[in-house]
N, C-alpha and C positions, 0 to 999 in steps of 0.2 A: 191346671195351673202351669205357669211358666217358671222355670228354675234358673237362677243366676248364681254363679260361684264367684265370690269376691275374695281376692287374695292380696295380702300385704306382706312384704318380705319380713320374715322372722315371726309371723303370726300364723295360727292355724286358719285354713280356709273357712269361710262362712257361706252357707247356702241360703239364699233368700228365695222364697216361693211366693209368687204374685198371682192373684186372680187374673186370668187372661181377659176378662171383660171389663172389670173395674180398675185393674192395676193396683189394687190394694194389697198390702202385705198380709199374707195368711199364715206363713210359717217361717221359722229360722232354724237351721240345724248347724251344729259345729261340734267342737270338742273343747273342754277345759282340761288341759293336761291330757291324760289318757281316758277321761270320762266324756262320752258323747252326751249331748243334750239336744232337746227339741223344744222349741217355743211355738205354741199354736195360738193365734189370735182368735179370741172368742167374740169380741165386740169392738167396733170403731166408734169414735166420738168426733164431732165437728169442733175444731179449734181454729179460730181465725180463718175460716173458710177452707180449711184443709181437714180431710178425714184421716185421723191418726189412730193407731191401736190404743185401746183404752183398757182392755181386760184380756189377759192371756194366761195360759197354763204353761208351765215349764216342767218337762220330764227330764230328770238327770239322775243317773245311777239308781234307778228304781223308785226314786222319790218324785211325787207330783205336787207342784206348788201352784197356787192361783195368785196372780198379781193383778191389782187394779192400779193403773197409772194415772195419777193426777197430782198437781196440775202440770200443764205443759207450758214451756217458755221457749220460744224460738229465738236463737241467738246466732250470730255469725261465727263460723268456724273456718279454720284454714283449710285450703284445698289440699288433699292428699293424692298422690299418684297411685292409683290402684288398677289392677287388671280385672276386668269384668268379662267372664266367659259365659256366653249363653249356650245352654244345652237343651 
């Protein structure tokens, strides 16, 4: 997997882990306050010809939660200036 750290001023950094062959999101790690969390993608779904995470588990503070995300709606968002550091 390839790891990218995304930082926005005033926010904790978020690490995005992408599959090196498919470029799909596989994992997200960060902190909510002092509590670290990890989100692992378990399944992707095709939405408007894009593969997006559909099912993921989140581990936070010893708790494990399963999320199934549906439906998806793609909307325009403002562009933010962010620093992306590849490691």
